[in-house]
N, C-alpha and C positions, 0 to 999 in steps of 0.2 A: 679691126677697127683702130685707126690711128688718130685719136683726138687727144693731143697732149694738153696738160693743164697750164703750162707756161710757154710763152714765146718771147724772144728777144732778137733785136737786130744788132749785128756787129759790123763795124766798118774798119777796114784796113787801109792805111795810107802808104803810098810809095811814090817812086819817080820813074818816069819812062826813060828809055835810053837817051833821049835828047834832053833830059833833066826837068821835064814838066811834071808838076805835082799831079797825082791821080789817086783815086780811091775806088774801092769796091765794097759793097755792102751785101750781107747775107742774113737771112732769117733762119733761125734754128729753134727747136723746141725741146722741152724736157717735162717729165712728170715729177721731177724731184724739186726743182726750184727755179726761180727766174735767173739767179746767178749761174746755175748750171747751163741754162739755155743760152745766156749771154756768152759764157766761156766757149761753148760749142759754136755759136754764131761767129765770134771773133776768130776762132781757129779756122773755120771754113772760109771766111773772107780772106784771111791771110794766105791760105793754100791756093785759092782761086786767083788772087792778085799776083802771087809769085808765079803761078803757071802762065798767066796772061803776059806778064812782063818778060818772062824768059822765052816766050814763044812756044811753049809746050802745048800740045793738043789736049783739050779737056775731054774727059770721059763723060758720056751721057748716062743718065740714070733712067730706069724704066718707070713708066707711069704707075703710081700706086706704091712705090717703095718709100716715098717720103710723105709725111703728114701734110694735109692741106691746111693752110692758115685761113680758117673761116671763123667768124664770130659764133661763139657758143650761146645759143638761146636758152637751152634747157638740157639738163642731165637727168636720166632716169636710172636709179640705182636699185639693186636687189637688197634683200634683207641684211646681207653681210657688208654692205657699203661698196660692192663692186659695180662698175658701170655696165649697164646692159643696153643702153641706147643714149644717143646724144642728138639733139636737134640743132643744126647749124644754119647760118645764113650764108649762101654762096655769093660769089662776085656779082651775080645777076640780081641778087636780092631775094631769091627763092629760098624757102625753108626746106631743108634736106634732113630726112631721117637717116641717121647712121646707126646701124645695128648689125650684129652678126646673125641674129635670128628674127625672122619676121614671116608672117603668112598673111597674104591678102586673099580674101575670098569674095567672089562676085557671083551671087546666086540670083538668077533671073527667073521669075515665075510669070506665066501668062496671067492676064487679069481674069480672076475667077471670083465667084461669090464667097461669102464668109464661110458657109458650110463646106464648100469645096476646098478652100484653103486649109481648114481645120483638118481635113483628111490627109493633106500632104505632111503636116507637122506631127500628127498624133497617131499615125497608123504604123 
């Protein structure tokens, strides 16, 4: 589960071959500090801008290898302060449960009388 505590946007400025000013921005995250996130974002923006200006082909990264930048609505922690689940809001506005462990159980019973239902649970 990649839900960092801090996010920052870094912007690198440069000039195209014909001398026009251009810039590139990147978001990066950190669990350490906002300053660490900003340093990482600025470094990434500089690398990407340098690659674009020099004509180098950019590598793609696989889905899931980078943290998603979603609004954190709630964190659930265990007794030792470790995060066990985070509820985020995605770009569509939906609430998303992010956790490494979860079980959903859907048990359907046919409609039965009270005495019949009691047999199912206590026998």
